[in-house]
C-alpha positions as CSV (number, residue, x, y, z in Angstrom):
1,M,31.4,8.1,-2.9
2,R,29.5,10.0,-0.2
3,R,30.8,13.1,-0.4
4,I,30.4,13.3,-4.7
5,L,26.9,12.0,-4.0
6,P,25.6,12.7,-0.2
7,A,21.5,11.5,-0.8
8,P,21.6,8.5,-3.6
9,V,17.6,8.4,-3.9
10,M,17.4,12.3,-4.3
11,A,19.7,12.6,-7.7
12,M,17.5,9.6,-9.0
13,L,14.5,11.5,-8.1
14,V,15.8,15.0,-9.6
15,L,17.6,13.1,-12.6
16,T,13.7,11.1,-13.4
17,L,12.1,14.6,-13.0
18,W,14.7,16.4,-15.4
19,L,13.5,13.9,-17.8
20,A,10.1,13.8,-17.1
21,L,9.8,17.3,-17.5
22,N,11.6,17.7,-20.3
23,N,10.1,14.3,-22.3
24,S,12.9,13.5,-23.7
25,V,16.0,10.8,-22.9
26,S,18.6,12.6,-25.1
27,L,22.1,12.1,-24.4
28,G,21.8,16.0,-23.0
29,N,19.0,15.7,-21.0
30,L,20.6,12.5,-19.3
31,L,23.7,15.0,-18.9
32,F,22.4,17.7,-17.4
33,G,19.6,15.5,-15.8
34,A,22.4,14.0,-14.0
35,L,24.4,17.2,-13.1
36,L,21.4,18.1,-11.2
37,G,21.1,15.0,-9.7
38,I,24.4,15.6,-7.9
39,V,24.5,19.5,-8.0
40,I,21.5,19.5,-6.3
41,P,21.7,17.3,-3.3
42,L,25.3,19.0,-3.0
43,M,24.1,22.4,-2.3
44,T,20.7,21.4,0.3
45,A,23.0,19.4,2.1
46,P,23.5,21.3,5.1
47,L,19.2,21.7,5.0
48,R,18.9,18.4,6.1
49,E,19.0,17.8,9.1
50,S,18.9,14.2,8.9
51,G,18.1,11.3,6.6
52,V,14.5,10.2,6.1
53,K,13.2,7.2,7.9
54,I,10.2,5.0,6.6
55,H,8.8,3.5,9.5
56,D,5.5,1.9,8.1
57,W,6.4,0.9,4.1
58,R,2.6,-0.8,4.0
59,V,0.7,2.6,5.0
60,L,3.5,4.6,2.3
61,V,2.5,2.5,-0.6
62,S,-1.5,2.8,0.9
63,L,-1.1,6.8,1.1
64,T,0.6,6.7,-2.6
65,W,-2.3,4.8,-3.7
66,R,-4.8,6.9,-1.9
67,V,-2.8,10.2,-3.2
68,A,-3.1,8.8,-7.2
69,K,-6.7,8.5,-6.9
70,D,-7.5,11.7,-5.4
71,I,-5.2,13.1,-7.9
72,V,-7.0,11.6,-10.8
73,I,-10.9,12.3,-9.3
74,S,-9.3,16.2,-8.1
75,N,-8.6,16.5,-12.0
76,I,-12.4,15.8,-13.0
77,T,-13.9,17.8,-10.4
78,V,-11.5,20.9,-11.1
79,A,-12.1,20.5,-14.5
80,R,-16.1,20.4,-14.3
81,Q,-15.6,23.2,-11.7
82,V,-13.9,25.8,-13.9
83,L,-15.7,25.0,-17.2
84,G,-18.6,25.6,-15.1
85,R,-20.1,29.1,-13.8
86,E,-17.8,31.2,-11.8
87,S,-20.2,31.8,-9.4
88,A,-20.6,28.6,-8.1
89,L,-17.1,28.5,-7.1
90,D,-16.7,29.2,-3.1
91,S,-13.0,29.4,-2.7
92,R,-11.2,30.5,0.4
93,F,-8.1,30.0,2.5
94,V,-8.7,27.1,5.2
95,W,-6.3,27.1,8.4
96,V,-5.8,23.4,9.1
97,P,-4.2,22.5,12.7
98,L,-1.6,20.1,12.4
99,T,-1.3,17.1,15.1
100,A,2.0,15.9,13.2
101,T,5.3,17.4,14.6
102,E,8.2,15.3,12.9
103,P,9.2,17.8,9.4
104,H,9.5,15.2,6.8
105,A,5.6,14.6,7.7
106,I,5.0,18.3,7.4
107,V,6.8,18.9,4.4
108,A,4.9,15.7,2.6
109,L,1.8,16.6,3.7
110,A,2.2,20.4,2.5
111,G,3.2,18.8,-1.1
112,I,0.3,16.5,-1.1
113,I,-2.2,19.1,-0.5
114,T,-0.3,21.2,-3.6
115,L,0.0,18.1,-5.6
116,T,-3.7,17.8,-5.6
117,P,-5.8,20.1,-8.0
118,G,-7.9,22.6,-6.4
119,T,-5.5,23.0,-3.4
120,V,-2.6,24.7,-2.3
121,T,-0.4,24.9,0.5
122,A,-0.3,28.5,1.0
123,F,1.6,28.9,4.3
124,V,3.1,26.8,7.2
125,S,3.3,28.8,10.4
126,E,6.7,29.2,11.5
127,D,5.8,27.3,14.9
128,R,4.7,24.2,12.4
129,R,1.3,24.0,14.1
130,H,-0.7,24.9,11.5
131,L,-1.0,25.1,7.2
132,L,-2.5,27.4,5.6
133,V,-4.4,25.9,2.3
134,H,-6.8,27.6,-0.6
135,A,-8.9,25.5,-1.7
136,L,-11.3,26.8,-4.9
137,H,-14.1,25.3,-3.9
138,V,-15.3,24.7,0.0
139,T,-18.5,24.0,0.8
140,D,-18.2,22.7,4.1
141,T,-14.7,23.5,6.1
142,A,-14.5,21.7,8.9
143,A,-15.1,18.7,6.4
144,L,-12.2,20.3,4.5
145,V,-10.1,19.9,7.5
146,S,-11.5,16.7,8.6
147,D,-10.0,15.0,4.8
148,I,-6.9,16.4,5.5
149,K,-6.1,15.1,8.4
150,T,-7.5,11.4,8.5
151,H,-6.7,11.0,4.3
152,Y,-3.2,12.3,4.5
153,E,-1.6,13.8,7.8
154,A,-2.7,10.3,10.1
155,P,-0.6,8.3,7.7
156,L,2.1,10.4,7.0
157,M,2.6,10.2,10.8
158,K,2.8,6.9,10.8
159,V,5.1,6.5,7.7
160,F,7.2,8.8,9.4
161,G,7.2,7.6,12.8
162,D,5.8,10.8,14.6
163,A,6.2,10.8,18.2
164,L,3.0,11.8,18.3
165,A,1.8,8.7,16.2
166,R,3.5,6.2,18.1
167,R,2.0,7.4,21.7
168,A,-2.0,7.1,20.3
169,S,-1.0,3.7,19.1
């Protein structure tokens, strides 16, 4: 069974995402989503170095609520900004130095930034020490970097058991 379904959680996430994107639970969508849920994990298996191990579930739950809340607030903020004067926007690219070294933490951080309206991760440096983030409106670059590191990177380091987070504890 492991050869056919090497990542059952990923398979379920792919199926769920497919159904959500199509806004339909028809037989055709269920079958095609299940097929994608089998094929995508099989094709990406060589790319995964190791399985994900969650070290602190409480922090993960707290972070999930934080991200959900920030997405809702950012949606409202971005809607106001986009509907307002274009000259009031001050978009820019910002380099965010990373403390995290665990690849899953870095990928999750890049994903959270991209999911949050008004920001997108544009690039991860080859040495995985910096993220290039584009923000729709930046009044204080240092504050943006600090918010990302405090609200998202630090909890992710605890969630994924980043070696630097263990040393700091």
